[in-house]
N, C-alpha and C positions, 0 to 999 in steps of 0.2 A: 365363263362365257365359252360355248363352243363355236367353232368357225367351221363352216361347211366348205369343203374343197371341191370344186367341180373338174371333171374331167373336160379335154378339149370337146370331145363328142357331145357331152351334156351341154357344154355353152353354145355349141352350133345347133343344137336342137331345141334350145330354150325358145319359149314362147312369152311374148310381152303380155301383160294383162289387157283385156278388152276395154278400152277407155271410151270409145265411141260406139254408138248404137244408131241403127236406122229403124224408125218405126213410125207408123201411122203418117206417113209422107213428110216426116221430119228427120233430121240427122242431128245428133247432138251428144253431150256428155252427161251421161245419167248421173254420175258422181257429183255433178254440179248443178244438176238440173237446169242445163243451158241447152236449149233446142234451137233449130234453124229450120225453117220450111224449105223444102227442097224446091219448091217452085220459085224460090227467091233467087236460085243459082241457076240462071240460063245459059250461061257460056262460061269460058275460061276466065274471062276478066272478073266475072262475079265470084267464081272460086278464089281467085287471087285476092280480091278485096276482102273477103271473109278470112281468108289466111291471115292478111295484114292486121284486121281487126282483132283476130284471136290471138296473134302474137303479143299483141299489147297487154293481154291479160297476164296477171301474176301468177295464176294456178296452172297456166298452160306449159307444155314443154314439148321438144322436138318429136317424141313418140306419139303425143296426143295429136299435133299438128299432121304427122304423117298418117295416122289412122283416119283423121278427118278427111284428107285428101284421097286416100284410097277409097272410103265409103261414098264419098260423093261421086267419084269417077266410077265406081262399079255401078252405082244407081242409074248413073247418066249414060252409061255404056261408052265412056270416054277413055282412051288410052293415056296412061301416064307417061310412057317412053315412046318415042317413035311417032309423035304427031297425033292429030284428032282422029 
């Protein structure tokens, strides 16, 4: 069994796999065939409710939640940091 050793620079430049996609007015997790209509997320409170809902799924992890938040905010033109 070979073990890959990464340099610090390689670790910093590593990219996570794309777990979330936006298409046809929906945001979702194509690997799970789980989609949410973007029009159902009207404000930050809706986004928070969806994050809470998704957090209860056995298949979700922190990176998927992060990508979900980033994708929704990008589509809505919302800032993640520094207010709306």
